[in-house]
ZADREN-313201 format. One line per 10 residues: number of its first residue (from 1); their letters; for each residue x, y, z of N, C-alpha, C. Coordinates in Angstrom, 1 decimal. Layout:
<rs>
NUM	a	X Y Z X Y Z X Y Z; ...
</rs>
This chain:
<rs>
1	iygtvsrcmi	67.7 -52.1 94.2 68.6 -51.0 93.7 68.0 -50.3 92.5; 67.5 -51.1 91.6 66.9 -50.5 90.4 65.6 -49.7 90.7; 64.9 -50.2 91.7 63.7 -49.4 92.2 64.1 -48.1 92.7; 65.2 -48.0 93.4 65.8 -46.8 94.0 66.2 -45.8 92.9; 66.8 -46.4 91.8 67.2 -45.6 90.7 66.0 -45.0 90.0; 64.9 -45.8 89.9 63.7 -45.3 89.3 63.0 -44.2 90.1; 63.1 -44.3 91.4 62.5 -43.3 92.3 63.2 -42.0 92.2; 64.5 -42.0 91.8 65.2 -40.7 91.6 64.6 -39.9 90.5; 63.9 -40.6 89.6 63.2 -39.9 88.4 61.9 -39.3 88.7; 61.3 -39.6 89.9 59.9 -39.3 90.2 59.6 -37.8 90.2
11	agvfiatavr	60.6 -37.1 90.8 60.3 -35.6 90.9 60.0 -35.0 89.5; 60.8 -35.3 88.5 60.6 -34.8 87.2 59.3 -35.3 86.6; 58.9 -36.5 86.9 57.6 -37.0 86.4 56.5 -36.3 87.0; 56.6 -36.0 88.3 55.5 -35.3 89.0 55.3 -33.9 88.4; 56.5 -33.2 88.1 56.4 -31.9 87.5 55.7 -31.9 86.1; 56.1 -32.9 85.3 55.5 -33.0 84.0 54.0 -33.3 84.1; 53.6 -34.2 85.1 52.2 -34.5 85.3 51.4 -33.2 85.7; 52.0 -32.4 86.6 51.3 -31.2 87.0 51.1 -30.3 85.8; 52.1 -30.1 85.0 52.0 -29.2 83.8 51.0 -29.8 82.9; 51.0 -31.1 82.7 50.1 -31.7 81.7 48.6 -31.4 82.2
21	qavqpqlrrl	48.3 -31.5 83.4 47.0 -31.3 83.9 46.5 -29.9 83.8; 47.5 -29.0 83.9 47.2 -27.5 83.8 47.0 -27.1 82.3; 47.8 -27.7 81.5 47.8 -27.2 80.1 46.8 -27.9 79.2; 46.5 -29.2 79.4 45.7 -30.0 78.5 44.4 -29.3 78.1; 43.6 -28.8 79.1 42.3 -28.2 78.6 42.5 -26.9 77.7; 43.6 -26.1 78.0 43.9 -25.0 77.2 44.3 -25.4 75.8; 45.1 -26.4 75.7 45.6 -26.9 74.4 44.4 -27.4 73.6; 43.5 -28.1 74.3 42.3 -28.6 73.6 41.5 -27.5 73.0; 41.3 -26.5 73.8 40.5 -25.3 73.3 41.1 -24.7 72.1; 42.4 -24.5 72.1 43.1 -23.8 71.0 43.1 -24.7 69.8
31	ivrgdqsavk	43.2 -26.0 69.9 43.2 -26.9 68.8 41.8 -26.9 68.2; 40.7 -26.9 69.0 39.4 -26.9 68.5 39.1 -25.6 67.7; 39.7 -24.5 68.2 39.6 -23.2 67.5 40.4 -23.2 66.2; 41.3 -24.1 66.1 42.2 -24.1 64.9 43.3 -23.1 64.9; 43.7 -22.7 66.1 44.7 -21.7 66.3 46.0 -22.4 66.5; 46.6 -22.9 65.4 47.8 -23.7 65.5 49.0 -22.9 66.0; 49.1 -21.6 65.6 50.1 -20.7 66.1 50.2 -20.6 67.6; 49.0 -20.5 68.2 48.9 -20.4 69.7 49.2 -21.8 70.3; 48.8 -22.9 69.7 49.2 -24.2 70.2 50.7 -24.4 70.2; 51.3 -24.0 69.1 52.8 -24.1 69.0 53.5 -23.3 70.1
41	tmygitttwl	52.9 -22.1 70.3 53.5 -21.2 71.3 53.4 -21.8 72.7; 52.2 -22.3 73.0 52.0 -22.9 74.4 52.9 -24.1 74.5; 52.9 -24.9 73.5 53.8 -26.1 73.6 55.2 -25.7 73.8; 55.7 -24.7 73.1 57.1 -24.3 73.3 57.3 -23.7 74.7; 56.4 -22.9 75.2 56.5 -22.3 76.6 56.6 -23.4 77.7; 55.6 -24.4 77.6 55.6 -25.4 78.6 56.8 -26.3 78.6; 57.3 -26.6 77.4 58.6 -27.3 77.2 59.8 -26.6 77.8; 59.8 -25.3 77.5 60.9 -24.5 78.0 60.9 -24.5 79.5; 59.8 -24.4 80.2 59.7 -24.4 81.6 60.0 -25.7 82.2; 59.6 -26.8 81.5 60.0 -28.1 82.0 61.5 -28.3 82.0
51	vlvtwpayia	62.1 -27.9 80.9 63.6 -28.0 80.8 64.3 -27.1 81.9; 63.7 -25.9 82.1 64.3 -24.9 83.0 64.3 -25.5 84.5; 63.2 -26.2 84.8 63.1 -26.7 86.2 63.8 -28.0 86.4; 63.7 -28.9 85.4 64.2 -30.3 85.6 65.6 -30.5 85.2; 66.1 -29.8 84.2 67.5 -30.1 83.7 68.6 -30.0 84.7; 68.6 -29.0 85.6 69.6 -28.9 86.6 69.7 -30.2 87.5; 68.5 -30.7 87.9 68.5 -31.9 88.7 69.0 -33.1 87.9; 68.5 -33.3 86.7 68.9 -34.4 85.9 70.4 -34.3 85.6; 70.9 -33.2 85.3 72.4 -33.0 85.0 73.2 -33.3 86.3; 72.7 -32.9 87.5 73.4 -33.2 88.7 73.5 -34.7 88.9
61	mlthaplvms	72.3 -35.4 88.7 72.3 -36.8 88.9 73.1 -37.5 87.9; 73.1 -37.0 86.7 73.9 -37.6 85.6 75.4 -37.6 85.9; 75.9 -36.4 86.3 77.3 -36.2 86.5 77.8 -36.8 87.9; 76.9 -37.0 88.8 77.3 -37.5 90.1 76.4 -38.6 90.6; 76.1 -39.5 89.7 75.2 -40.6 89.9 75.7 -41.5 91.1; 77.0 -41.9 91.2 77.4 -42.7 92.3 77.2 -42.0 93.7; 77.4 -40.7 93.7 77.2 -39.9 94.9 75.7 -39.9 95.3; 74.9 -39.7 94.4 73.4 -39.7 94.6 73.0 -41.1 95.2; 73.5 -42.2 94.6 73.1 -43.5 95.0 73.7 -43.8 96.4; 74.8 -43.3 96.7 75.5 -43.6 98.0 74.7 -43.1 99.1
71	afgpnyvrgg	73.8 -42.1 98.9 72.9 -41.6 99.9 71.9 -42.6 100.5; 71.7 -43.7 99.7 70.8 -44.7 100.1 71.5 -45.9 100.7; 72.9 -45.8 100.8 73.7 -46.8 101.4 74.8 -47.3 100.4; 75.9 -47.8 101.0 77.0 -48.2 100.1 76.7 -49.3 99.1; 75.8 -50.1 99.4 75.4 -51.2 98.4 74.7 -50.7 97.2; 74.2 -49.4 97.2 73.5 -48.9 96.1 74.3 -48.1 95.1; 75.6 -48.0 95.4 76.5 -47.2 94.5 76.6 -47.8 93.2; 76.5 -49.2 93.1 76.6 -49.9 91.8 75.4 -49.5 90.9; 74.4 -48.9 91.4 73.3 -48.5 90.6 73.6 -47.1 89.9; 74.8 -46.6 90.1 75.1 -45.3 89.5 75.1 -45.2 88.0
81	dalmilcaam	75.6 -46.3 87.3 75.6 -46.3 85.9 74.2 -46.3 85.3; 73.3 -47.1 86.0 71.9 -47.2 85.5 71.2 -45.8 85.7; 71.5 -45.1 86.8 71.0 -43.8 87.0 71.4 -42.8 85.9; 72.7 -42.9 85.5 73.2 -42.0 84.5 72.5 -42.2 83.2; 72.3 -43.5 82.8 71.6 -43.8 81.6 70.2 -43.3 81.6; 69.4 -43.4 82.7 68.1 -43.0 82.8 68.0 -41.4 82.8; 69.0 -40.8 83.5 69.0 -39.3 83.5 69.2 -38.8 82.1; 70.1 -39.4 81.3 70.3 -39.0 79.9 69.0 -39.1 79.1; 68.2 -40.2 79.3 67.0 -40.3 78.6 66.0 -39.2 79.0; 66.0 -38.9 80.3 65.0 -37.9 80.8 65.4 -36.5 80.4
91	lvasacglvd	66.6 -36.2 80.1 67.0 -34.9 79.5 66.4 -34.8 78.2; 66.4 -35.9 77.4 65.8 -35.8 76.0 64.3 -35.7 76.2; 63.7 -36.5 77.1 62.2 -36.5 77.2 61.7 -35.2 77.7; 62.4 -34.5 78.6 61.9 -33.2 79.0 62.0 -32.2 77.9; 63.0 -32.3 77.1 63.2 -31.4 76.0 62.1 -31.6 74.9; 61.5 -32.7 74.9 60.4 -33.0 74.0 59.1 -32.4 74.5; 59.0 -32.2 75.8 57.8 -31.6 76.4 56.6 -32.5 76.4; 55.5 -31.9 76.4 54.2 -32.7 76.5 53.8 -33.2 75.1; 54.7 -33.8 74.4 54.5 -34.1 73.0 53.3 -35.1 72.9; 53.2 -36.1 73.8 52.1 -37.0 73.6 50.7 -36.4 73.9
101	vvllmlgrsw	50.7 -35.4 74.8 49.5 -34.7 75.0 49.1 -33.9 73.7; 50.0 -33.3 73.1 49.7 -32.6 71.8 49.2 -33.5 70.8; 49.8 -34.7 70.7 49.4 -35.7 69.7 48.0 -36.2 70.0; 47.7 -36.4 71.3 46.3 -36.8 71.6 45.3 -35.7 71.4; 45.6 -34.5 71.7 44.7 -33.4 71.5 44.5 -33.1 70.0; 45.4 -33.6 69.1 45.2 -33.5 67.7 44.2 -34.6 67.2; 43.8 -35.4 68.1 42.9 -36.5 67.7 43.7 -37.7 67.1; 45.0 -37.8 67.4 45.8 -38.9 66.8 46.0 -40.0 67.9; 45.0 -40.4 68.6 45.1 -41.4 69.7 45.7 -42.7 69.2; 45.3 -43.0 67.9 45.8 -44.3 67.3 47.3 -44.3 67.1
111	lstinvlval	47.8 -43.1 66.8 49.3 -43.0 66.7 49.9 -43.1 68.0; 49.3 -42.5 69.0 49.9 -42.6 70.4 49.9 -44.1 70.9; 48.8 -44.8 70.5 48.8 -46.2 70.9 49.9 -47.0 70.2; 50.1 -46.7 69.0 51.2 -47.4 68.2 52.5 -47.1 68.8; 52.7 -45.8 69.2 54.0 -45.4 69.8 54.3 -46.2 71.1; 53.2 -46.3 71.9 53.4 -47.0 73.2 53.7 -48.5 73.0; 53.0 -49.1 72.0 53.2 -50.5 71.7 54.6 -50.7 71.1; 55.1 -49.8 70.3 56.5 -49.9 69.8 57.5 -49.8 71.0; 57.3 -48.8 71.9 58.2 -48.7 73.0 58.1 -49.9 73.9; 56.9 -50.4 74.1 56.8 -51.6 75.0 57.5 -52.8 74.4
121	alnialnlil	57.4 -53.0 73.0 58.0 -54.1 72.4 59.6 -54.0 72.5; 60.0 -52.7 72.3 61.5 -52.5 72.4 62.0 -52.8 73.8; 61.2 -52.3 74.8 61.6 -52.6 76.2 61.7 -54.0 76.5; 60.7 -54.8 76.1 60.6 -56.2 76.4 61.8 -56.9 75.7; 61.9 -56.6 74.4 62.9 -57.3 73.6 64.4 -57.0 74.1; 64.6 -55.8 74.4 66.0 -55.4 74.9 66.2 -55.9 76.3; 65.2 -56.0 77.1 65.4 -56.6 78.4 65.7 -58.0 78.3; 65.0 -58.7 77.4 65.3 -60.2 77.2 66.7 -60.4 76.7; 67.2 -59.5 75.9 68.5 -59.6 75.2 69.6 -59.2 76.2; 69.4 -58.0 76.8 70.5 -57.4 77.5 70.6 -57.7 79.0
131	apaygmigsa	69.4 -57.8 79.6 69.4 -58.0 81.1 70.1 -59.3 81.6; 70.0 -60.4 80.9 70.7 -61.6 81.4 72.2 -61.4 81.3; 72.7 -60.7 80.3 74.1 -60.6 80.2 74.7 -59.4 81.0; 73.9 -58.3 81.0 74.4 -57.0 81.6 73.7 -56.6 82.9; 72.7 -57.3 83.3 71.9 -57.0 84.5 71.3 -55.7 84.5; 71.5 -54.9 85.6 70.9 -53.6 85.7 71.2 -52.6 84.6; 72.4 -52.7 84.1 72.8 -51.8 83.0 72.0 -52.1 81.7; 71.8 -53.4 81.5 71.1 -53.8 80.3 69.6 -53.4 80.4; 69.0 -53.5 81.6 67.7 -53.1 81.8 67.6 -51.5 81.6; 68.6 -50.8 82.1 68.6 -49.4 82.0 68.6 -48.9 80.5
141	iawfvsilat	69.4 -49.7 79.8 69.5 -49.4 78.3 68.2 -49.6 77.6; 67.5 -50.7 78.0 66.2 -51.0 77.5 65.2 -49.9 77.8; 65.2 -49.4 79.0 64.4 -48.2 79.4 64.8 -47.0 78.6; 66.1 -46.8 78.4 66.6 -45.6 77.7 66.0 -45.6 76.3; 66.0 -46.7 75.6 65.5 -46.8 74.3 64.0 -46.6 74.2; 63.3 -47.2 75.2 61.8 -47.1 75.2 61.4 -45.7 75.5; 62.1 -45.0 76.4 61.8 -43.6 76.7 62.0 -42.7 75.5; 63.1 -42.9 74.8 63.3 -42.2 73.6 62.2 -42.4 72.6; 61.8 -43.7 72.4 60.8 -44.0 71.5 59.5 -43.3 71.8; 59.1 -43.3 73.1 57.8 -42.7 73.5 57.8 -41.1 73.4
151	nllplwqtsr	59.0 -40.6 73.1 59.1 -39.1 73.0 59.5 -38.7 71.6; 60.4 -39.4 71.0 60.9 -39.0 69.6 59.9 -39.3 68.5; 59.2 -40.5 68.7 58.2 -40.8 67.7 57.1 -39.8 67.6; 56.4 -39.5 68.7 55.4 -38.4 68.7 55.9 -37.1 68.3; 57.2 -36.8 68.7 57.8 -35.5 68.3 57.9 -35.4 66.7; 58.3 -36.5 66.1 58.4 -36.5 64.7 57.0 -36.4 64.0; 56.0 -37.0 64.7 54.6 -37.0 64.1 54.0 -35.6 64.3; 54.2 -35.0 65.4 53.6 -33.6 65.5 54.4 -32.6 64.7; 55.7 -32.8 64.5 56.5 -31.9 63.7 56.0 -31.9 62.3; 55.5 -33.0 61.8 55.0 -33.1 60.4 53.8 -32.2 60.2
161	vglhpggrpl	53.1 -31.8 61.2 52.0 -30.8 61.1 52.4 -29.4 61.6; 53.6 -29.2 61.8 54.1 -27.9 62.2 54.2 -27.6 63.6; 53.9 -28.6 64.5 53.9 -28.4 65.9 55.2 -29.1 66.6; 56.0 -28.2 67.1 57.2 -28.7 67.8 57.6 -27.6 68.8; 58.3 -28.0 69.8 58.7 -27.1 70.9 59.9 -26.2 70.6; 60.6 -26.5 69.5 61.8 -25.8 69.3 61.7 -24.3 69.1; 62.7 -23.6 69.3 62.7 -22.1 69.2 63.8 -21.5 70.0; 63.8 -20.2 70.0 64.9 -19.5 70.7 64.8 -19.7 72.2; 63.6 -19.6 72.9 63.6 -19.8 74.3 64.1 -21.2 74.7; 63.6 -22.2 74.1 64.1 -23.6 74.5 65.6 -23.7 74.2
171	atvtavaslt	66.1 -23.2 73.1 67.5 -23.3 72.8 68.3 -22.6 73.8; 67.8 -21.4 74.3 68.5 -20.6 75.3 68.6 -21.4 76.6; 67.5 -21.9 77.1 67.5 -22.6 78.4 68.4 -23.8 78.3; 68.3 -24.6 77.3 69.1 -25.8 77.2 70.6 -25.5 77.2; 70.9 -24.4 76.4 72.3 -24.0 76.4 72.8 -23.5 77.7; 72.0 -22.7 78.4 72.4 -22.1 79.7 72.5 -23.2 80.7; 71.6 -24.1 80.7 71.7 -25.3 81.7 73.0 -26.1 81.4; 73.3 -26.3 80.2 74.4 -27.2 79.9 75.7 -26.5 80.2; 75.8 -25.2 80.0 77.0 -24.4 80.2 77.2 -24.0 81.7; 76.2 -23.6 82.3 76.3 -23.1 83.7 76.1 -24.1 84.8
181	vglpllterl	75.5 -25.2 84.5 75.3 -26.3 85.4 76.1 -27.5 85.0; 75.9 -28.0 83.8 76.5 -29.2 83.3 78.1 -29.1 83.3; 78.6 -28.0 82.7 80.0 -27.9 82.5 80.7 -27.8 83.9; 80.3 -26.9 84.8 81.0 -26.9 86.1 80.9 -28.2 86.9; 79.7 -28.9 86.9 79.6 -30.1 87.6 80.4 -31.2 87.0; 80.5 -31.3 85.7 81.3 -32.3 85.1 82.8 -32.0 85.4; 83.2 -30.8 85.3 84.6 -30.4 85.6 85.0 -30.8 87.0; 84.1 -30.4 88.0 84.3 -30.8 89.4 84.4 -32.3 89.6; 83.5 -33.0 88.9 83.6 -34.5 89.1 84.9 -35.1 88.6; 85.4 -34.6 87.4 86.6 -35.1 86.9 87.8 -34.7 87.8
191	ifgvdfvpfa	87.7 -33.6 88.4 88.9 -33.2 89.3 88.8 -33.8 90.7; 87.6 -33.8 91.3 87.5 -34.3 92.7 86.9 -35.6 92.9; 86.3 -36.2 91.8 85.7 -37.5 91.9 84.4 -37.4 92.7; 84.1 -38.5 93.4 82.9 -38.7 94.1 83.1 -38.1 95.5; 82.9 -36.8 95.7 83.1 -36.2 97.0 82.0 -35.2 97.3; 81.3 -35.3 98.4 80.1 -34.5 98.6 80.4 -33.0 98.7; 81.5 -32.6 99.5 81.8 -31.2 99.7 82.0 -30.4 98.5; 83.0 -30.9 97.6 83.2 -30.1 96.3 81.9 -30.1 95.5; 81.1 -31.2 95.5 79.9 -31.2 94.7 78.9 -30.2 95.3; 78.7 -30.1 96.6 77.8 -29.2 97.2 78.2 -27.7 96.8
201	itaaaalaly	79.5 -27.4 97.0 79.9 -26.1 96.7 79.7 -25.7 95.2; 80.1 -26.6 94.3 80.0 -26.4 92.9 78.5 -26.3 92.5; 77.7 -27.2 93.0 76.3 -27.1 92.7 75.6 -25.8 93.1; 76.0 -25.4 94.3 75.4 -24.1 94.8 75.8 -22.9 93.9; 77.1 -22.9 93.5 77.6 -21.8 92.7 77.0 -21.9 91.3; 76.9 -23.2 90.8 76.3 -23.4 89.4 74.9 -22.9 89.4; 74.1 -23.3 90.4 72.7 -22.9 90.4 72.5 -21.4 90.5; 73.4 -20.7 91.3 73.3 -19.3 91.3 73.7 -18.7 90.0; 74.7 -19.2 89.3 75.1 -18.7 88.0 73.9 -19.0 87.0; 73.3 -20.1 87.1 72.2 -20.5 86.2 71.1 -19.5 86.3
211	alvlhaarra	70.7 -19.1 87.6 69.7 -18.2 87.8 70.0 -16.8 87.3; 71.3 -16.4 87.5 71.7 -15.1 87.0 71.7 -15.0 85.5; 72.2 -16.0 84.9 72.3 -15.9 83.4 70.9 -16.0 82.8; 70.0 -16.8 83.4 68.6 -16.9 82.9 67.9 -15.5 83.1; 68.2 -14.9 84.2 67.6 -13.6 84.5 68.1 -12.6 83.5; 69.4 -12.6 83.1 69.9 -11.7 82.1 69.3 -12.0 80.7; 69.0 -13.3 80.5 68.5 -13.7 79.2 67.0 -13.9 79.2; 66.3 -13.3 80.2 64.9 -13.5 80.3 64.0 -13.1 79.1; 64.5 -12.2 78.4 63.7 -11.8 77.2 63.7 -12.9 76.1; 64.8 -13.6 76.1 64.9 -14.8 75.1 64.0 -15.9 75.6
221	v	63.9 -16.1 77.0 63.2 -17.2 77.6 61.7 -16.8 77.7
</rs>
């Protein structure tokens, strides 16, 4: 079941990997030239697009995790809470963007290594503490903390040299996704519970509204 939960995250990881491969050479050239303003701009743009593409899916899985897991069979529904926890972590991770790539391109590979080791230590320790008592939920919490560590630590480190993805475009996309996708889906879940038909109708309407609002706010994005 936990493997199935993890596979639900794969689409977002593939998107981030594709963006990383496309952007990394350009980031490196800009850093070598010392054009920090351009690096920050590119970092912000790629993060904004990552959020734009991935947040609706993560929000849908977060608000309707039991329904998503039921697609794999009735025995998988109990993995819904773990999926919710991991989706929450991925919302934060995608909003941090390709922060580890930026850190590596700055020549701070030693910091990246420390961050990974800290995240690994947290993951192992929390799994040992939580998994025996809470099972899949405990393991999901361990992964939640380690995912946050691998993103928030390098975000803090790059922010210290003035490189962060924050700005009006990213704030606009996160707000629009939360209000046009998150709020309707959460409301529908609270009213109708785990039911595919209301979810499908609400999701279709929410995505249409999401696209319309982003189109209207495209100058900010």
